[in-house]
C-alpha positions as CSV (number, residue, x, y, z in Angstrom):
1,X,0.0,0.0,0.0
2,X,1.4,3.4,-1.0
3,X,2.0,6.1,1.5
4,X,-0.8,8.6,2.3
5,X,0.6,12.1,2.3
6,X,-0.6,15.2,4.2
7,X,-0.8,18.5,2.2
8,X,-1.3,22.0,3.4
9,X,-2.6,23.7,0.3
10,X,-2.0,27.3,1.4
11,X,-2.8,30.7,-0.2
12,X,0.8,31.9,-0.2
13,X,2.8,28.8,0.5
14,X,2.1,25.0,0.5
15,X,3.7,22.3,2.5
16,X,3.8,18.5,2.5
17,X,4.5,16.0,5.3
18,X,4.4,12.2,5.9
19,X,4.5,9.9,8.9
20,X,8.0,8.5,9.2
21,X,7.6,5.7,11.7
22,X,6.1,7.4,14.8
23,X,7.4,10.8,13.8
24,X,6.1,13.4,11.3
25,X,8.5,14.5,8.6
26,X,8.2,17.6,6.5
27,X,9.6,16.9,3.0
28,X,11.8,19.4,1.2
29,X,11.1,20.3,-2.4
30,X,13.5,20.2,-5.4
31,X,14.7,23.7,-4.5
32,X,15.7,22.5,-1.0
33,X,13.0,24.4,0.9
34,X,10.3,23.0,3.2
35,X,7.6,25.2,1.9
36,X,6.6,25.9,-1.8
37,X,5.2,29.2,-3.0
38,X,1.6,28.6,-4.2
39,X,2.4,30.1,-7.6
40,X,2.0,28.9,-11.2
41,X,3.4,30.7,-14.2
42,X,2.9,30.1,-18.0
43,X,5.8,31.3,-20.1
44,X,5.8,32.5,-23.7
45,X,7.4,29.2,-24.7
46,X,4.5,27.3,-23.3
47,X,6.4,26.1,-20.2
48,X,4.7,25.8,-16.9
49,X,6.6,26.9,-13.8
50,X,5.5,26.0,-10.3
51,X,6.7,27.3,-6.9
52,X,9.9,29.2,-6.5
53,X,10.8,29.2,-10.3
54,X,7.4,30.9,-10.9
55,X,8.0,33.4,-8.2
56,X,11.5,34.3,-9.5
57,X,10.1,35.4,-12.9
58,X,6.9,37.0,-11.7
59,X,8.2,40.6,-12.3
60,X,9.0,40.0,-15.9
61,X,5.8,37.9,-16.6
62,X,3.2,39.5,-14.3
63,X,0.1,38.8,-16.5
64,X,0.8,35.1,-16.7
65,X,1.9,34.4,-13.1
66,X,-0.9,33.2,-11.0
67,X,-0.9,33.4,-7.2
68,X,-3.3,33.4,-4.2
69,X,-5.8,31.3,-6.3
70,X,-7.1,29.8,-3.1
71,X,-9.1,33.0,-2.6
72,X,-10.9,32.4,-5.9
73,X,-11.7,28.7,-5.4
74,X,-15.5,28.1,-5.3
75,X,-16.2,31.8,-5.8
76,X,-18.5,33.6,-8.1
77,X,-17.0,36.2,-10.5
78,X,-19.7,38.7,-9.4
79,X,-18.7,38.5,-5.7
80,X,-17.4,41.8,-4.3
81,X,-14.5,40.0,-2.7
82,X,-13.3,38.8,-6.1
83,X,-13.6,42.3,-7.7
84,X,-11.8,43.8,-4.8
85,X,-8.8,41.5,-5.4
86,X,-9.0,41.9,-9.2
87,X,-8.1,45.6,-8.9
88,X,-4.8,45.0,-7.3
89,X,-3.5,41.9,-9.2
90,X,-1.7,41.9,-12.5
91,X,-3.2,38.7,-13.9
92,X,-6.6,38.5,-15.5
93,X,-9.7,37.2,-13.6
94,X,-12.6,36.4,-15.9
95,X,-16.1,35.1,-15.6
96,X,-16.4,31.4,-16.4
97,X,-19.3,29.9,-18.3
98,X,-21.2,29.1,-15.1
99,X,-20.5,32.5,-13.5
100,X,-17.5,31.3,-11.4
101,X,-14.3,33.3,-11.1
102,X,-11.7,31.9,-13.6
103,X,-8.2,33.0,-14.7
104,X,-6.9,33.7,-18.1
105,X,-3.2,33.3,-19.1
106,X,-1.9,33.4,-22.7
107,X,-5.4,33.4,-24.0
108,X,-6.3,30.2,-22.2
109,X,-8.9,29.9,-19.4
110,X,-8.3,28.0,-16.2
111,X,-10.5,27.3,-13.3
112,X,-9.1,27.9,-9.8
113,X,-9.3,24.1,-9.2
114,X,-7.0,23.6,-12.2
115,X,-4.4,26.0,-10.9
116,X,-4.6,24.4,-7.5
117,X,-4.2,21.0,-9.1
118,X,-1.0,22.1,-10.7
119,X,0.4,23.1,-7.3
120,X,-0.8,19.7,-5.9
121,X,1.0,17.9,-8.7
122,X,4.2,19.6,-7.6
123,X,3.6,18.4,-4.0
124,X,2.8,14.9,-5.2
125,X,6.1,14.8,-7.3
126,X,8.0,16.1,-4.2
127,X,6.7,13.2,-2.2
128,X,7.3,10.6,-4.9
129,X,10.9,11.8,-5.4
130,X,11.5,11.5,-1.6
131,X,9.8,8.1,-1.1
132,X,10.9,6.6,-4.4
133,X,7.4,5.2,-5.1
134,X,4.1,6.3,-6.6
135,X,1.8,8.4,-4.4
136,X,-1.9,8.5,-5.2
137,X,-3.6,9.2,-1.8
138,X,-3.7,12.3,0.3
139,X,-5.2,14.3,3.1
140,X,-5.6,18.0,2.2
141,X,-6.3,20.9,4.5
142,X,-8.7,23.7,4.0
143,X,-9.7,26.7,6.1
144,X,-12.3,25.8,8.8
145,X,-14.7,28.4,7.3
146,X,-14.6,27.0,3.8
147,X,-18.1,26.2,2.6
148,X,-19.3,23.2,0.7
149,X,-18.5,24.5,-2.7
150,X,-14.9,25.4,-1.8
151,X,-14.3,22.0,-0.1
152,X,-15.7,20.2,-3.2
153,X,-13.5,22.4,-5.5
154,X,-10.5,21.5,-3.4
155,X,-11.3,17.8,-3.6
156,X,-11.7,18.2,-7.4
157,X,-8.3,19.8,-7.6
158,X,-6.9,16.7,-5.9
159,X,-8.6,14.5,-8.4
160,X,-7.2,16.5,-11.3
161,X,-3.8,16.2,-9.8
162,X,-4.2,12.4,-9.7
163,X,-4.8,12.1,-6.0
164,X,-7.5,10.3,-4.2
165,X,-8.4,12.7,-1.4
166,X,-9.2,10.5,1.5
167,X,-10.0,13.4,3.8
168,X,-10.5,17.1,3.7
169,X,-9.4,18.4,7.2
170,X,-9.8,21.9,8.7
171,X,-6.5,23.7,9.1
172,X,-6.9,24.7,12.8
173,X,-7.9,21.1,13.6
174,X,-4.8,19.8,11.8
175,X,-2.6,22.2,13.7
176,X,-4.2,21.1,17.0
177,X,-3.5,17.5,16.1
178,X,0.2,18.2,15.5
179,X,0.4,20.3,18.6
180,X,-1.3,17.9,21.0
181,X,-0.4,14.4,19.6
182,X,2.2,13.7,22.4
183,X,0.2,15.5,25.2
184,X,-1.9,13.3,27.4
185,X,-3.3,15.8,29.8
186,X,-6.7,17.3,29.1
187,X,-6.7,20.9,27.8
188,X,-8.9,23.4,26.2
189,X,-7.0,25.2,23.4
190,X,-7.6,28.0,20.9
191,X,-5.9,27.6,17.5
192,X,-5.5,31.1,16.0
193,X,-4.7,30.5,12.4
194,X,-3.8,33.6,10.4
195,X,-2.3,32.8,7.0
196,X,-1.8,34.3,3.6
197,X,-5.4,34.4,2.5
198,X,-7.7,33.2,5.3
199,X,-8.3,33.6,9.0
200,X,-9.7,30.9,11.3
201,X,-10.1,30.5,15.0
202,X,-11.1,27.1,16.5
203,X,-11.7,26.1,20.1
204,X,-10.9,22.4,20.8
205,X,-11.0,20.2,23.8
206,X,-8.2,17.6,23.7
207,X,-6.9,14.9,25.9
208,X,-6.0,11.2,25.8
209,X,-6.0,11.1,22.1
210,X,-9.4,12.7,21.5
211,X,-9.5,16.0,19.7
212,X,-13.0,17.5,19.8
213,X,-13.7,20.8,18.1
214,X,-16.3,22.8,20.2
215,X,-16.7,25.8,18.0
216,X,-15.1,27.5,15.0
217,X,-15.3,30.9,13.3
218,X,-13.3,32.9,10.8
219,X,-13.0,35.0,7.7
220,X,-12.1,33.4,4.4
221,X,-11.1,36.7,2.9
222,X,-8.7,38.0,5.5
223,X,-5.0,37.2,5.4
224,X,-1.5,38.3,4.6
225,X,-2.5,39.2,1.0
226,X,-4.8,41.9,2.4
227,X,-1.9,43.4,4.4
228,X,0.3,43.4,1.2
229,X,-2.6,45.1,-0.7
230,X,-3.0,47.7,2.0
231,X,0.6,48.6,1.8
232,X,0.6,48.6,-2.1
233,X,-2.4,51.0,-2.0
234,X,-0.5,53.3,0.5
235,X,2.6,53.3,-1.7
236,X,0.5,54.0,-4.9
237,X,-1.4,56.8,-3.3
238,X,1.9,58.5,-2.1
239,X,3.6,58.0,-5.4
240,X,0.6,59.5,-7.3
241,X,0.5,62.5,-5.0
242,X,4.2,63.2,-5.5
243,X,4.6,62.3,-9.2
244,X,1.0,62.3,-10.7
245,X,1.4,58.7,-11.9
246,X,-1.0,55.9,-10.8
247,X,1.2,52.8,-10.6
248,X,-2.0,50.6,-10.3
249,X,-2.4,50.9,-14.1
250,X,1.0,49.4,-14.8
251,X,1.0,45.6,-14.3
252,X,4.8,45.4,-14.3
253,X,5.0,48.1,-11.6
254,X,2.2,46.5,-9.7
255,X,4.0,43.1,-9.5
256,X,7.2,44.8,-8.3
257,X,5.2,46.7,-5.7
258,X,3.5,43.4,-4.6
259,X,6.9,41.8,-4.0
260,X,8.3,44.9,-2.2
261,X,5.3,45.1,0.1
262,X,5.5,41.5,1.1
263,X,9.3,41.8,1.7
264,X,8.7,45.0,3.8
265,X,5.9,43.3,5.8
266,X,8.2,40.3,6.7
267,X,11.2,42.6,7.6
268,X,9.0,44.7,9.9
269,X,8.3,41.6,12.1
270,X,11.9,41.7,13.3
271,X,13.1,45.2,12.4
272,X,11.7,48.6,13.5
273,X,12.2,50.2,10.1
274,X,12.6,49.1,6.5
275,X,13.3,50.8,3.2
276,X,11.4,50.3,-0.1
277,X,13.6,51.0,-3.0
278,X,12.3,50.5,-6.5
279,X,14.4,52.3,-9.2
280,X,12.8,53.0,-12.6
281,X,9.4,52.1,-11.3
282,X,7.8,54.4,-14.0
283,X,8.5,57.3,-16.3
284,X,6.9,60.6,-17.4
285,X,7.9,63.6,-19.5
286,X,10.6,64.4,-16.9
287,X,12.2,61.0,-17.4
288,X,12.5,57.9,-15.3
289,X,10.9,57.9,-11.9
290,X,12.3,56.0,-8.9
291,X,10.5,54.9,-5.7
292,X,12.3,55.3,-2.4
293,X,10.5,55.4,0.9
294,X,11.1,54.5,4.5
295,X,8.5,52.7,6.5
296,X,8.6,52.2,10.3
297,X,6.9,49.3,12.1
298,X,4.6,51.8,13.9
299,X,3.5,53.3,10.5
300,X,2.7,49.9,9.1
301,X,0.8,48.8,12.2
302,X,-1.4,52.0,12.0
303,X,-2.0,51.2,8.3
304,X,-3.2,47.7,8.9
305,X,-4.9,48.2,12.3
306,X,-8.4,47.8,10.8
307,X,-7.4,44.4,9.4
308,X,-6.0,43.2,12.8
309,X,-9.3,44.4,14.5
310,X,-11.2,42.1,12.1
311,X,-9.8,39.1,13.9
312,X,-11.3,40.1,17.3
313,X,-15.0,39.5,16.4
314,X,-14.6,35.9,15.2
315,X,-12.7,35.1,18.5
316,X,-15.6,36.5,20.5
317,X,-18.1,34.5,18.4
318,X,-16.1,31.3,18.8
319,X,-16.0,31.6,22.6
320,X,-19.7,32.5,22.7
321,X,-20.7,29.4,20.7
322,X,-18.6,27.2,23.0
323,X,-20.1,28.9,26.1
324,X,-16.7,29.7,27.4
325,X,-14.7,32.8,28.4
326,X,-11.0,33.7,27.8
327,X,-10.2,32.5,31.3
328,X,-11.3,29.0,30.4
329,X,-8.6,28.6,27.8
330,X,-5.5,26.7,28.7
331,X,-3.3,27.4,25.6
332,X,-3.4,29.6,22.5
333,X,-1.6,28.1,19.6
334,X,-0.5,30.5,16.8
335,X,-0.6,29.2,13.2
336,X,0.1,30.8,9.9
337,X,2.8,33.3,8.7
338,X,0.9,36.4,9.8
339,X,1.1,35.4,13.5
340,X,4.8,36.3,13.3
341,X,3.7,40.0,13.3
342,X,4.3,41.4,16.8
343,X,1.1,43.5,16.7
344,X,-1.0,40.4,16.0
345,X,0.7,38.5,18.8
346,X,0.0,41.4,21.2
347,X,-3.7,41.5,20.0
348,X,-4.1,37.8,20.7
349,X,-2.4,38.1,24.1
350,X,-4.7,41.1,25.1
351,X,-7.9,39.2,24.1
352,X,-7.2,35.8,25.7
353,X,-5.2,37.2,28.7
354,X,-2.3,34.8,28.1
355,X,0.9,34.6,26.2
356,X,0.4,32.6,23.0
357,X,2.4,29.3,22.6
358,X,5.1,29.5,20.1
359,X,6.1,25.8,20.3
360,X,5.1,25.0,16.8
361,X,6.4,26.1,13.4
362,X,3.5,28.2,12.0
363,X,4.3,27.4,8.4
364,X,4.6,23.6,8.8
365,X,2.3,22.6,11.6
366,X,-0.8,22.3,9.4
367,X,0.9,19.9,7.0
368,X,2.1,17.9,9.9
369,X,-1.4,17.6,11.3
370,X,-2.6,16.5,7.8
371,X,0.2,13.8,7.8
372,X,-1.0,12.6,11.3
373,X,-4.6,12.3,10.0
374,X,-3.2,10.4,7.0
375,X,-1.4,8.1,9.4
376,X,-4.7,7.5,11.3
377,X,-6.5,6.6,8.1
378,X,-3.7,4.3,7.0
379,X,-3.5,2.6,10.4
380,X,0.0,3.9,11.3
381,X,-1.2,6.1,14.1
382,X,-3.3,4.5,16.8
383,X,-5.6,5.9,19.6
384,X,-6.4,9.2,17.9
385,X,-10.0,10.4,17.5
386,X,-10.7,13.6,15.6
387,X,-14.2,15.2,16.0
388,X,-14.7,18.3,13.8
389,X,-17.7,20.5,13.2
390,X,-19.7,22.2,10.4
391,X,-19.5,26.1,10.7
392,X,-23.1,27.1,9.6
393,X,-26.6,25.7,9.9
394,X,-28.1,23.7,7.0
395,X,-31.7,23.3,6.1
396,X,-34.5,23.5,3.5
397,X,-37.2,25.8,2.4
398,X,-40.7,24.9,3.7
399,X,-44.2,26.3,3.2
400,X,-44.3,30.1,3.4
401,X,-40.6,30.5,2.7
402,X,-39.5,29.4,6.2
403,X,-35.9,28.1,6.6
404,X,-36.3,24.8,8.4
405,X,-32.9,23.8,10.0
406,X,-32.0,20.1,9.9
407,X,-28.3,20.5,11.0
408,X,-27.3,23.2,13.5
409,X,-24.0,25.1,13.1
410,X,-21.1,23.7,15.1
411,X,-22.6,20.2,14.9
412,X,-20.0,17.4,15.1
413,X,-19.3,15.8,11.7
414,X,-19.8,13.3,10.1
415,X,-23.5,13.6,10.9
416,X,-26.8,12.6,9.4
417,X,-30.3,14.0,10.1
418,X,-33.7,13.2,8.6
419,X,-37.1,14.9,8.9
420,X,-40.5,14.0,7.3
421,X,-42.3,16.7,5.3
422,X,-45.4,16.6,3.1
423,X,-47.1,18.3,0.1
424,X,-48.6,21.8,0.3
425,X,-51.4,21.3,-2.3
426,X,-53.9,18.5,-3.3
427,X,-52.7,16.1,-6.0
428,X,-49.1,17.5,-6.0
429,X,-47.0,15.2,-8.1
430,X,-43.6,16.7,-7.5
431,X,-41.7,18.7,-4.8
432,X,-38.7,21.0,-5.2
433,X,-36.2,20.6,-2.4
434,X,-34.2,23.9,-2.0
435,X,-31.1,23.6,0.3
436,X,-29.8,26.6,2.2
437,X,-27.0,27.5,4.6
438,X,-27.2,30.2,7.2
439,X,-28.7,31.4,10.5
440,X,-31.8,33.4,9.5
441,X,-35.4,32.2,10.0
442,X,-36.6,32.9,6.4
443,X,-35.1,30.9,3.6
444,X,-34.6,34.0,1.3
445,X,-32.3,35.6,3.9
446,X,-29.9,32.6,3.7
447,X,-27.6,31.3,1.1
448,X,-29.1,29.0,-1.6
449,X,-26.7,26.0,-2.0
450,X,-28.6,24.0,-4.5
451,X,-32.0,22.4,-5.4
452,X,-33.5,19.3,-7.0
453,X,-36.9,17.9,-7.7
454,X,-38.6,14.7,-6.4
455,X,-41.1,13.7,-9.0
456,X,-43.6,10.8,-9.4
457,X,-45.6,11.4,-6.2
458,X,-49.0,9.7,-6.5
459,X,-52.0,12.1,-6.5
460,X,-53.2,12.5,-2.9
461,X,-54.7,15.2,-0.6
462,X,-52.2,17.6,0.7
463,X,-50.5,16.7,3.9
464,X,-50.9,13.0,3.2
465,X,-47.7,12.0,1.3
466,X,-44.7,11.4,3.5
467,X,-41.4,12.7,2.1
468,X,-38.3,12.0,4.2
469,X,-35.5,14.6,3.6
470,X,-32.1,13.5,4.8
471,X,-29.0,15.7,5.2
472,X,-25.7,13.8,5.3
473,X,-22.4,15.6,6.0
474,X,-19.4,13.5,5.6
475,X,-16.1,13.8,7.5
476,X,-14.9,16.2,4.7
477,X,-17.7,18.6,5.5
478,X,-19.3,17.9,2.1
479,X,-23.1,17.8,2.0
480,X,-25.4,15.3,0.4
481,X,-29.1,15.7,0.5
482,X,-31.8,13.2,-0.4
483,X,-35.6,13.1,-0.5
484,X,-37.6,9.9,-0.5
485,X,-41.3,9.4,-1.0
486,X,-42.1,6.8,1.7
487,X,-45.2,5.7,-0.2
488,X,-43.6,4.8,-3.5
489,X,-40.0,4.4,-2.4
490,X,-38.9,6.9,-5.1
491,X,-35.7,8.8,-4.2
492,X,-33.7,11.7,-5.5
493,X,-30.5,13.0,-4.1
494,X,-27.8,15.7,-4.8
495,X,-24.3,16.3,-3.7
496,X,-24.2,20.0,-3.2
497,X,-21.8,21.4,-5.7
498,X,-22.8,25.1,-5.9
499,X,-20.9,26.9,-8.6
500,X,-20.0,29.7,-6.3
501,X,-19.1,29.9,-2.6
502,X,-19.9,31.9,0.5
503,X,-17.4,34.7,1.0
504,X,-16.4,35.4,4.6
505,X,-18.3,38.6,4.5
506,X,-21.5,36.8,3.4
507,X,-21.1,34.3,6.3
508,X,-20.5,37.0,8.8
509,X,-23.4,39.0,7.5
510,X,-25.7,36.0,7.9
511,X,-24.9,35.7,11.6
512,X,-24.9,39.5,12.2
513,X,-28.2,39.8,10.4
514,X,-29.6,36.9,12.5
515,X,-28.7,38.8,15.6
516,X,-29.8,42.3,14.5
517,X,-33.0,41.1,12.9
518,X,-34.0,38.4,15.4
519,X,-37.2,40.2,16.3
520,X,-38.1,40.9,12.7
521,X,-37.4,37.2,11.8
522,X,-39.7,36.1,14.6
523,X,-42.5,38.3,13.4
524,X,-42.1,37.1,9.8
525,X,-42.2,33.5,10.9
526,X,-45.3,34.1,13.0
527,X,-47.0,35.7,10.1
528,X,-46.1,32.7,7.9
529,X,-47.5,30.3,10.6
530,X,-50.7,32.3,10.8
531,X,-51.0,32.2,7.0
532,X,-50.5,28.4,7.0
533,X,-53.1,28.0,9.8
534,X,-55.6,30.2,7.8
535,X,-55.0,28.2,4.6
536,X,-55.6,24.9,6.4
537,X,-58.8,26.3,7.9
538,X,-60.1,27.5,4.5
539,X,-59.3,24.0,3.0
540,X,-61.1,22.1,5.8
541,X,-64.1,24.4,5.9
542,X,-64.6,24.2,2.2
543,X,-64.5,20.4,2.4
544,X,-67.0,20.4,5.2
545,X,-69.3,22.8,3.4
546,X,-69.2,20.7,0.3
547,X,-70.1,17.5,2.2
548,X,-72.5,18.8,4.8
549,X,-73.7,22.2,3.6
550,X,-77.2,20.9,3.3
551,X,-77.4,20.5,7.1
552,X,-77.4,24.2,7.7
553,X,-79.4,27.2,6.4
554,X,-78.6,29.0,3.2
555,X,-77.9,32.1,5.3
556,X,-75.3,30.2,7.3
557,X,-73.8,28.9,4.1
558,X,-73.6,32.4,2.7
559,X,-71.9,33.7,5.8
560,X,-69.3,31.0,5.7
561,X,-68.5,31.6,2.0
562,X,-68.2,35.3,2.6
563,X,-65.8,34.7,5.5
564,X,-63.7,32.3,3.4
565,X,-63.5,34.9,0.6
566,X,-62.5,37.6,3.0
567,X,-59.8,35.5,4.5
568,X,-58.5,34.4,1.1
569,X,-58.4,38.0,-0.1
570,X,-56.2,38.9,2.9
571,X,-53.9,36.0,2.2
572,X,-53.6,37.0,-1.4
573,X,-52.2,40.3,-0.3
574,X,-48.5,39.7,0.3
575,X,-48.3,42.7,2.6
576,X,-51.0,41.6,5.0
577,X,-50.2,41.9,8.6
578,X,-50.4,39.1,11.1
579,X,-53.1,40.8,13.1
580,X,-55.5,41.0,10.1
581,X,-54.9,37.4,9.2
582,X,-55.6,36.2,12.8
583,X,-58.8,38.4,13.0
584,X,-60.2,37.0,9.7
585,X,-59.2,33.5,10.7
586,X,-61.1,33.9,14.0
587,X,-64.2,35.2,12.3
588,X,-64.2,32.2,9.9
589,X,-63.9,29.8,12.9
590,X,-66.9,31.5,14.6
591,X,-69.2,31.5,11.6
592,X,-68.3,27.9,10.9
593,X,-69.4,26.8,14.4
594,X,-73.0,26.2,13.2
595,X,-71.8,23.9,10.5
596,X,-69.7,21.9,13.0
597,X,-72.6,21.8,15.4
598,X,-75.0,20.6,12.7
599,X,-72.6,17.8,11.6
600,X,-72.2,16.4,15.1
601,X,-75.9,16.7,15.9
602,X,-76.8,14.8,12.8
603,X,-74.3,12.1,13.7
604,X,-75.6,11.9,17.2
605,X,-79.2,11.6,16.1
606,X,-78.2,8.8,13.7
607,X,-76.4,7.0,16.5
608,X,-79.3,7.5,18.9
609,X,-81.8,6.0,16.4
610,X,-79.6,3.0,15.9
611,X,-79.4,2.5,19.7
612,X,-83.1,2.8,20.0
613,X,-83.8,0.1,17.4
614,X,-81.5,-2.3,19.4
615,X,-83.5,-2.1,22.7
616,X,-86.0,-4.7,23.7
617,X,-89.7,-3.9,23.2
618,X,-90.6,-4.8,26.8
619,X,-88.5,-2.0,28.3
620,X,-88.6,0.4,25.4
621,X,-89.4,3.6,27.4
622,X,-86.9,2.8,30.2
623,X,-84.2,1.9,27.6
624,X,-84.9,5.1,25.8
625,X,-84.5,7.2,29.0
626,X,-81.6,5.2,30.5
627,X,-79.6,4.0,27.5
628,X,-80.2,6.2,24.6
629,X,-79.5,9.5,26.4
630,X,-76.4,8.1,28.0
631,X,-75.2,6.8,24.6
632,X,-76.0,10.1,23.1
633,X,-73.8,12.0,25.6
634,X,-71.0,9.4,25.5
635,X,-70.9,9.3,21.7
636,X,-70.9,13.1,21.5
637,X,-67.9,13.2,23.8
638,X,-66.1,10.6,21.8
639,X,-66.6,12.6,18.6
640,X,-65.4,15.8,20.3
641,X,-62.3,14.0,21.5
642,X,-61.8,12.7,18.0
643,X,-62.0,16.2,16.6
644,X,-59.3,17.3,19.1
645,X,-56.8,14.7,18.1
């Protein structure tokens, strides 16, 4: 059996590791480094460069050197997060046929999964060169807040690269696995994972080989790339003010600025001041223009302070979801290159009231955790149990546009949940199952992940068919939804593969909106429930009127029909308030009472006559007094009881 490898497919850099006996080993690439830049370049000669060779030639080939593609994976071209990035990168982001964000290089179009696959191929080759054997299985890490589409796209990238992806594992969870593998004492830890493109924070309880994620939060569009972009914008603004030239319009200058900004950011983690020196950055009528500026650590920290502050809210949410406070945390583990920045370390220390642990290599620990999980799956690592969670609630749309949750956020995965639903109208032969993700009460306020139809339902009164809807989230966090008609056994299912993904901003907005609009959501749901109750009453009253209308006067019939029409008119008005619906519903119930009374009196009379015929002739009068009346009362109570059930 070939070795299962662990891969950290990062935004800025990628890393690969394997289990070597009982130890984890990070594998060096062909260039002799333990991490590989997540960059792919296409040259004029048709050559494909990956990693460090691609990075070296980026300045001379900016339009065909692709980096940070992880931020595009599973994203829609129309997403604001995509357009924000597109303004500050030299290569071309285009709209794919299905509306996804794709990349164009040398006139050829590539999906983000394809570019990611090229990087994975490089990692695969690195492992094969080291092991001297073919490698075709892997565990790949993703940000904890990656949605279903992004996870599926990552798995697809592995498939394109020739890898059978045995497991998709969350990056903070992988880091915790590497950090705590040799620790037997029970601890509650926070993994603060701030990388090149994404930010995650996860709270785990670990001890005796069990790693259980209690809560997770994050931002899939916050990372080192944003710090670089912020500095590039600052440099461009200053240069334009001094020289009247906008460097953002020059792709060559933009690539040089990108590299200089990244270099300055790294230097300021250890130095108090750095110098950005880019000769011949541009030219105007006065001749060549050079860029030379000094930047202090304090200036840079002020420049990016708003980005650092964005990490605080997810930390608060993570603790709230777990029901804990900063004082309950035993250790804070820093992961990702951005955690080397002193200001970020200080921010973490201030929030959690403790000095973060620096006992792990932030660039390698995620790949090491992936390798440990690979070892667990292969049977090389014993007595380790990993329990991860899903970050957002999942459910379907039900009558009135209500979002009915089947799986709550922060539920341990893998998990499976079923619920039985029915049809909304008589003789309905098909139902559309619409799947959503989010925290709002109404479906329209959440993210539509996908939909499918269950057809071939036999004609029946509404509410009679039983349709079992099942949500199944596997250990990779990928969702499969099925619907089965219990009567016919017909089943339809879908693996959610939405063409776009949820940006971090969308996810955060879902939760924020849920908190800010909780009261509004409650009122809207109550209105829908009132409408459903009213529609059911109209339906049952019409049926009763049709079958037993002859038992009441024409005046009563007219009254009931007028009340039905009035209630239906209110329901047809989409802006009707709950109070009006309830008032009209109550009126219909009141005018229908005579109909109900007539139905039960007629039935009681019929039963009494039958009882009278069964009595003996010798005690007819006594039986009539003693038996018939008693039967009459008892039967009436039974019927009333039956009505209530």
